C-alpha positions as CSV (number, residue, x, y, z in Angstrom):
1,M,105.2,25.4,-54.1
2,K,104.4,28.6,-55.8
3,L,105.5,29.9,-59.3
4,D,107.7,32.9,-59.9
5,H,105.9,34.3,-62.9
6,Q,109.1,36.3,-63.9
7,Q,111.1,33.2,-64.2
8,R,108.7,31.0,-66.3
9,N,109.7,29.0,-69.7
10,L,107.8,26.9,-71.9
11,Y,108.5,23.2,-71.3
12,N,107.5,19.8,-72.9
13,I,108.1,16.9,-70.8
14,G,106.7,13.0,-71.3
15,V,107.2,9.7,-72.0
16,S,106.7,8.1,-75.3
17,Y,107.2,4.6,-77.2
18,K,110.4,6.0,-78.5
19,K,112.1,5.3,-75.1
20,A,109.5,3.4,-73.2
21,D,107.5,0.1,-73.8
22,A,103.9,-0.3,-73.3
23,H,104.3,-1.4,-69.9
24,T,106.7,1.3,-68.8
25,R,104.1,3.8,-70.6
26,G,101.4,2.7,-68.6
27,R,103.0,3.7,-65.5
28,Y,103.0,7.2,-66.8
29,S,99.3,7.2,-68.2
30,L,96.8,9.5,-66.7
31,S,93.3,8.9,-66.3
32,K,90.8,11.5,-66.8
33,D,90.1,11.8,-63.2
34,N,94.0,12.2,-62.5
35,Q,94.1,14.6,-65.5
36,I,91.6,16.6,-63.9
37,K,93.4,16.5,-60.5
38,L,96.6,17.5,-62.0
39,L,95.1,20.7,-63.6
40,K,93.5,21.7,-60.4
41,E,96.6,21.5,-58.4
42,A,98.5,23.3,-61.2
43,K,96.0,26.0,-60.8
44,E,96.4,26.2,-57.1
45,I,100.2,26.4,-57.7
46,G,100.0,29.3,-60.1
47,F,100.2,27.7,-63.6
48,E,98.5,29.9,-66.3
49,G,99.3,28.1,-69.3
50,I,99.4,24.1,-69.1
51,F,97.8,21.1,-71.0
52,I,98.1,17.4,-70.8
53,L,98.3,14.9,-73.7
54,S,98.0,10.9,-72.6
55,T,97.6,8.5,-75.4
56,C,98.3,5.0,-76.1
57,N,101.9,6.2,-77.2
58,R,102.7,9.0,-75.1
59,T,101.9,10.9,-72.0
60,E,103.2,14.6,-72.3
61,I,102.8,17.8,-70.2
62,T,103.3,21.1,-72.1
63,G,103.2,24.2,-69.6
64,F,105.0,27.5,-68.6
65,A,107.1,26.8,-65.4
66,E,110.3,28.0,-63.5
67,H,111.9,24.3,-64.1
68,P,110.9,21.2,-65.7
69,Y,111.0,19.5,-62.3
70,Q,107.7,21.2,-61.5
71,L,106.0,19.6,-64.6
72,I,107.6,16.2,-63.9
73,Q,106.7,15.9,-59.9
74,L,103.0,16.6,-61.0
75,L,103.1,14.0,-63.7
76,C,104.8,11.5,-61.0
77,K,102.3,12.4,-58.3
78,Y,99.3,11.5,-60.5
79,S,100.6,8.6,-62.3
80,D,102.3,5.3,-61.2
81,G,105.7,6.8,-62.2
82,N,108.9,7.9,-60.3
83,V,111.3,11.0,-61.0
84,E,114.4,8.6,-61.2
85,E,112.9,6.2,-63.7
86,F,111.3,9.3,-65.6
87,A,115.0,10.7,-66.0
88,R,116.0,7.6,-68.0
89,I,113.2,7.2,-70.5
90,S,111.9,10.7,-70.9
91,N,112.1,13.6,-73.0
92,V,112.2,17.2,-71.8
93,Y,112.4,20.1,-74.3
94,K,112.6,23.9,-73.4
95,G,111.5,27.0,-75.4
96,N,111.4,26.9,-79.2
97,E,112.2,23.0,-78.9
98,A,109.2,22.6,-76.8
99,V,107.4,24.3,-79.5
100,N,108.8,22.3,-82.4
101,Q,108.1,18.9,-80.4
102,L,104.4,20.0,-80.2
103,F,104.4,20.8,-84.0
104,R,105.9,17.3,-84.6
105,I,103.3,15.4,-82.5
106,G,100.4,17.4,-83.8
107,T,101.3,16.6,-87.5
108,G,101.6,13.1,-86.9
109,L,105.3,13.1,-87.6
110,E,106.2,11.8,-84.2
111,S,103.2,9.2,-84.1
112,Q,104.2,5.4,-83.4
113,I,102.0,5.0,-86.9
114,L,103.4,7.7,-89.1
115,G,100.7,10.1,-90.4
116,D,98.2,9.1,-87.6
117,F,96.2,12.4,-87.6
118,E,94.0,11.4,-84.7
119,I,96.4,12.9,-82.5
120,I,95.5,16.2,-83.4
121,G,91.9,15.8,-82.3
122,Q,93.6,14.6,-79.0
123,I,95.2,17.7,-78.6
124,K,92.4,19.8,-79.3
125,K,90.2,18.2,-76.7
126,S,93.3,18.5,-74.2
127,F,93.7,22.1,-74.9
128,Y,90.1,22.8,-74.4
129,H,90.0,21.0,-71.2
130,S,92.8,23.4,-70.1
131,K,90.9,26.3,-71.3
132,K,87.7,25.5,-69.6
133,M,89.8,25.5,-66.4
134,T,91.4,28.8,-67.3
135,L,94.7,27.2,-67.7
136,A,95.4,28.1,-71.2
137,H,96.3,31.8,-71.9
138,G,96.7,33.3,-75.0
139,L,100.4,32.4,-76.1
140,L,99.6,28.6,-75.6
141,E,96.7,29.0,-77.6
142,R,98.1,30.8,-80.2
143,I,101.1,27.8,-80.3
144,T,98.0,25.5,-80.5
145,N,96.3,27.0,-83.5
146,A,99.4,27.0,-85.4
147,V,100.0,23.2,-84.8
148,I,96.4,22.9,-85.9
149,Q,97.0,24.9,-88.9
150,A,100.1,22.8,-89.7
151,S,98.3,19.5,-89.4
152,K,95.5,20.7,-91.7
153,R,98.0,21.7,-94.1
154,I,99.9,18.5,-94.1
155,K,96.8,16.4,-94.3
156,T,95.6,18.3,-97.5
157,E,98.8,19.1,-99.4
158,T,100.5,15.7,-98.7
159,E,99.7,12.1,-98.9
160,I,101.3,11.4,-95.5
161,S,98.0,10.4,-94.2
162,S,96.8,8.3,-97.3
163,G,95.7,4.7,-97.2
164,A,94.3,3.4,-93.9
165,T,97.6,2.9,-91.4
166,S,96.3,3.3,-87.9
167,V,96.2,1.1,-84.7
168,A,92.6,-0.2,-85.6
169,F,93.6,-0.8,-89.1
170,A,96.7,-2.7,-88.1
171,S,94.8,-4.8,-85.7
172,V,92.4,-6.0,-88.2
173,Q,95.2,-6.6,-90.5
174,Y,96.9,-8.7,-88.2
175,I,93.5,-10.5,-87.4
176,L,93.3,-11.3,-91.4
177,K,96.8,-12.7,-91.6
178,S,96.7,-14.6,-88.5
179,V,93.2,-16.5,-88.3
180,E,91.7,-18.5,-91.2
181,G,88.1,-18.1,-92.2
182,I,87.6,-15.2,-90.1
183,S,84.1,-14.2,-91.4
184,E,83.0,-17.5,-89.6
185,K,84.8,-17.2,-86.4
186,N,83.6,-15.5,-83.2
187,I,84.7,-12.2,-82.6
188,V,84.4,-10.1,-79.2
189,L,85.3,-6.4,-78.9
190,F,85.5,-5.4,-75.4
191,G,85.5,-1.5,-75.1
192,T,84.0,1.1,-76.9
193,G,86.4,3.8,-76.5
194,K,87.7,5.7,-79.5
195,I,90.1,3.0,-80.6
196,G,87.3,0.8,-79.8
197,A,85.0,2.2,-82.3
198,N,87.5,2.6,-85.0
199,T,88.4,-1.1,-84.8
200,C,84.6,-2.2,-84.9
201,E,84.4,-0.3,-88.1
202,N,87.4,-1.9,-89.5
203,L,86.1,-5.3,-88.5
204,V,83.0,-4.9,-90.1
205,K,84.4,-3.6,-93.2
206,H,87.4,-6.1,-93.8
207,T,86.2,-9.1,-92.3
208,Q,82.5,-9.8,-93.6
209,N,82.0,-11.1,-90.1
210,D,78.0,-10.4,-89.3
211,H,77.9,-11.8,-85.8
212,I,80.8,-9.6,-84.3
213,I,79.9,-9.2,-80.4
214,L,80.3,-6.0,-78.8
215,I,80.5,-5.4,-74.8
216,N,81.3,-2.7,-72.8
217,R,80.7,-1.8,-69.2
218,T,78.2,0.9,-70.2
219,Q,75.9,-0.8,-72.3
220,E,74.6,2.7,-73.7
221,K,77.7,3.1,-75.3
222,A,78.0,0.1,-77.1
223,E,74.3,0.3,-78.3
224,K,75.4,3.7,-79.7
225,I,78.1,2.2,-81.6
226,A,75.7,-0.6,-82.8
227,G,73.5,1.8,-84.2
228,K,76.0,2.6,-87.0
229,F,77.5,-1.1,-87.5
230,P,75.8,-4.4,-87.8
231,V,77.1,-5.6,-84.4
232,I,75.7,-7.6,-81.6
233,V,75.6,-6.1,-78.4
234,K,75.7,-8.1,-75.2
235,P,75.7,-7.0,-71.5
236,F,78.7,-6.8,-69.5
237,G,77.7,-9.7,-67.2
238,S,78.2,-11.9,-70.4
239,L,81.7,-11.2,-70.9
240,T,82.9,-14.5,-69.7
241,T,80.9,-16.8,-71.6
242,A,81.6,-14.6,-74.8
243,I,85.3,-14.9,-74.1
244,H,84.7,-18.7,-73.6
245,D,83.4,-19.1,-77.3
246,A,85.5,-16.4,-78.8
247,D,88.3,-17.1,-81.6
248,V,89.1,-13.5,-81.4
249,L,88.9,-11.0,-78.5
250,I,90.0,-7.5,-78.7
251,V,90.5,-5.6,-75.7
252,A,90.4,-1.8,-76.1
253,T,89.1,-0.5,-72.6
254,G,90.3,2.4,-70.8
255,A,90.5,0.9,-67.4
256,E,93.7,1.6,-65.1
257,K,94.0,-1.8,-63.9
258,P,93.8,-5.2,-66.4
259,T,90.2,-6.2,-66.8
260,V,91.0,-9.4,-68.5
261,N,92.8,-12.0,-66.2
262,L,93.2,-15.8,-66.1
263,D,90.1,-16.3,-64.1
264,L,88.1,-15.2,-67.5
265,I,89.9,-17.6,-69.8
266,H,88.0,-21.2,-69.9
267,N,88.6,-21.9,-73.5
268,N,89.4,-25.4,-75.0
269,K,90.4,-23.9,-78.3
270,P,93.1,-21.3,-79.6
271,L,92.2,-17.7,-78.7
272,L,93.9,-14.8,-80.3
273,I,94.0,-11.6,-77.9
274,L,94.9,-8.1,-78.9
275,D,95.3,-5.8,-76.2
276,L,94.9,-2.3,-77.5
277,S,95.0,-0.5,-74.3
278,I,97.2,1.7,-72.2
279,P,98.0,0.7,-69.5
280,R,97.7,-3.1,-70.4
281,N,94.3,-4.3,-69.7
282,V,95.0,-8.1,-70.4
283,A,96.9,-9.3,-67.2
284,H,100.3,-10.6,-67.9
285,E,99.5,-14.2,-66.4
286,V,97.2,-14.6,-69.3
287,N,100.1,-15.3,-71.5
288,N,100.7,-18.4,-69.6
289,H,97.7,-20.0,-70.8
290,P,98.6,-22.8,-73.5
291,L,95.8,-21.9,-75.9
292,V,96.0,-18.1,-75.8
293,K,98.1,-15.9,-77.8
294,V,98.5,-12.3,-76.6
295,V,99.3,-9.5,-78.8
296,H,99.7,-6.0,-77.7
297,L,99.9,-2.5,-79.2
298,D,103.4,-2.3,-79.7
299,E,103.7,-5.4,-81.9
300,L,100.9,-4.1,-84.0
301,S,102.4,-0.6,-84.6
302,Q,105.5,-2.5,-86.2
303,I,103.3,-3.8,-89.2
304,T,104.4,-2.1,-92.2
305,D,103.1,-2.4,-95.7
306,A,103.1,-0.2,-99.1
307,T,100.8,2.3,-97.5
308,F,103.6,3.0,-94.6
309,E,106.3,3.0,-97.2
310,K,104.2,5.4,-99.5
311,R,103.8,7.8,-96.5
312,Q,107.6,8.0,-95.8
313,K,108.2,9.6,-99.2
314,H,106.2,12.3,-98.0
315,I,108.1,13.3,-95.0
316,P,110.2,15.9,-96.5
317,K,107.3,17.9,-98.0
318,A,105.4,17.6,-94.5
319,E,108.7,18.7,-92.9
320,K,108.7,21.8,-95.3
321,I,105.1,22.7,-94.5
322,L,105.7,22.3,-90.8
323,K,108.6,24.7,-90.8
324,E,106.7,27.4,-93.0
325,V,103.9,27.4,-90.1
326,E,106.4,27.3,-87.2
327,D,108.5,30.0,-88.7
328,E,105.3,32.1,-89.0
329,F,104.7,31.6,-85.4
330,F,108.1,32.6,-84.2
331,I,108.0,35.7,-86.4
332,W,104.7,36.5,-84.7
333,L,106.4,35.8,-81.1
334,E,109.2,38.2,-82.3
335,H,106.8,41.0,-82.9
336,R,104.9,40.3,-79.6
337,K,107.8,41.6,-77.8
338,Y,107.2,45.2,-78.9
339,V,103.4,45.0,-77.6
340,P,104.5,46.3,-73.8
341,T,106.4,49.3,-75.7
342,L,103.4,50.3,-77.7
343,K,100.9,49.8,-74.6
344,A,103.2,52.2,-72.7
345,F,103.0,54.8,-75.7
346,K,99.4,54.6,-75.4
347,E,99.1,54.7,-71.7
348,K,101.3,57.9,-71.6
349,K,99.4,59.4,-74.6
350,L,102.4,59.7,-76.7
351,Y,100.0,58.8,-79.4
352,H,96.3,59.2,-79.8
353,E,94.6,55.6,-80.7
354,E,92.7,57.5,-83.6
355,E,95.7,58.7,-85.1
356,F,97.7,55.6,-84.5
357,L,95.3,52.8,-85.7
358,S,93.9,53.3,-89.3
359,H,90.2,52.4,-90.1
360,E,90.8,48.9,-91.1
361,E,93.3,48.6,-87.8
362,K,90.7,49.7,-85.7
363,W,87.9,46.8,-87.5
364,N,90.8,44.1,-86.8
365,E,91.0,45.1,-83.3
366,L,87.4,45.1,-82.8
367,F,87.4,41.3,-83.7
368,L,90.6,40.2,-82.4
369,T,89.9,41.7,-79.1
370,G,86.1,41.4,-78.9
371,L,86.0,37.5,-79.6
372,R,88.1,36.8,-76.6
373,T,85.6,38.4,-74.1
374,K,82.5,36.8,-73.1
375,W,80.5,39.6,-74.6
376,G,81.6,39.3,-78.0
377,V,81.8,41.6,-80.8
378,S,78.9,44.3,-80.4
379,K,76.7,44.2,-83.7
380,S,76.2,48.1,-83.1
381,Q,79.9,48.7,-83.3
382,I,79.9,46.8,-86.6
383,T,77.4,48.9,-87.8
384,S,79.3,51.7,-87.0
385,F,82.0,50.5,-89.5
386,G,79.5,50.3,-92.2
387,G,78.4,46.6,-91.3
388,L,79.6,43.4,-92.9
389,T,80.5,43.0,-96.3
390,K,78.8,40.1,-98.4
391,K,81.8,38.1,-98.1
392,E,82.1,38.8,-94.4
393,R,78.4,37.5,-94.1
394,V,79.1,34.7,-96.1
395,V,81.9,33.7,-93.5
396,L,80.0,34.6,-90.4
397,N,77.1,32.1,-91.6
398,Q,79.6,29.4,-92.2
399,Y,81.0,29.7,-88.7
400,I,77.5,29.6,-87.5
401,L,76.9,26.6,-89.2
402,D,80.1,25.0,-87.9
403,G,79.0,25.8,-84.5
404,K,81.8,28.0,-83.8
405,L,80.2,31.4,-83.7
406,E,76.8,32.3,-82.3
407,E,74.7,35.3,-83.3
408,G,72.7,37.1,-80.8
409,P,70.3,40.3,-81.1
410,T,73.3,42.4,-79.9
411,Q,76.4,40.5,-80.2
412,I,78.5,37.9,-82.0
413,V,80.2,35.6,-79.7
414,L,82.5,32.3,-79.7
415,S,81.0,28.9,-78.9
416,D,82.6,26.4,-76.5
417,S,84.0,24.7,-79.5
418,G,85.0,27.8,-81.2
419,F,87.1,29.0,-78.5
420,L,90.1,26.8,-79.5
421,F,90.0,28.6,-83.0
422,A,89.7,32.3,-81.7
423,D,92.8,33.5,-83.6
424,A,91.9,32.0,-86.9
425,I,88.3,33.1,-86.7
426,A,89.3,36.7,-86.1
427,K,91.9,36.3,-88.8
428,D,88.9,35.8,-91.5
429,F,87.3,38.9,-90.8
430,F,90.5,40.9,-91.0
431,R,90.5,44.1,-93.2
432,V,93.6,44.9,-95.2
433,S,94.1,48.4,-95.9
């Protein structure tokens, strides 16, 4: 199957908590290895713009294709899902609707826990992986940067992310309400991914428990977290013993198959298990143990409190900001249509570039084009324009400190992390006539 590049449209296809429960979402979850395999095949087929978002609440693929089925086929091939089921539980968006879906996801408005802005970090990371594999062309980068901008504005200009309402926080709140004397209980946290680390922080902060046990398959990762919080690290081999003594077990691993099964449960006292993993990492049979209560991510996400209600009040303002940034993107997209005509004019020498571009426009073009190349912006060319102003030098130094720009003897180039922000960085150096 090869793509016809003349017939591509932007699509967003996926499965989320809105139509699929945790068990079903687990079938469409993509491991890191399978994400890489999917992207490699996408490149072989001829995709130029595609990235994957796979979290506990959703698995989505955004890309330019002739038909959404090409994306659906890839998703089902590298997950445990199938096309027939996908048709019943999925969302499929095209064109402007696909763009809007990305905006809503990236700004936390589609999150299972409203205003959870961890999602924008996941989008950045996913886009970066695609870019490293040359699967994120300019238009997709522009969309992603616009989403990042909207997310930043909503987070700073509204209170929709105020308070602590995250999976980690909801987990700890559930524990506090369900287990008396939690500061004296035996708590075991199994898994040190993003959710595991955040849960660990919330446990330490809210339980006043000074003997929380942290276990991970890779002990180094657990010890790294232990360096930040007062917890006890135990080797993976001690998991069975730790569970036997536990009053609360939190499972936050990224495994594709259940890591906690009935064989590990030898408890003679009540045990509360919170499974924060997608796919589920606690085997279904564990629910049959008479002393065990298993609570999954979806149940925790239903926890509402004053914080959540407060966030809801800020939805209209967030929606307004989203529309402003989205409209700006579509205006830019409309102007982009005229670029081929302008290019043709230049190639036919109907206009000389010197006559067509003002001094400021040539400067802007220098940064807009130069930063997108591996050679960066030539410092000698900057000098030919009279050099950087004091304000521009301050901006440059700040980006260098942030690790987004690197200054060498002859050029200024984007760092690996800076590539994601190419448009925004170039814009900060623009001069207006």
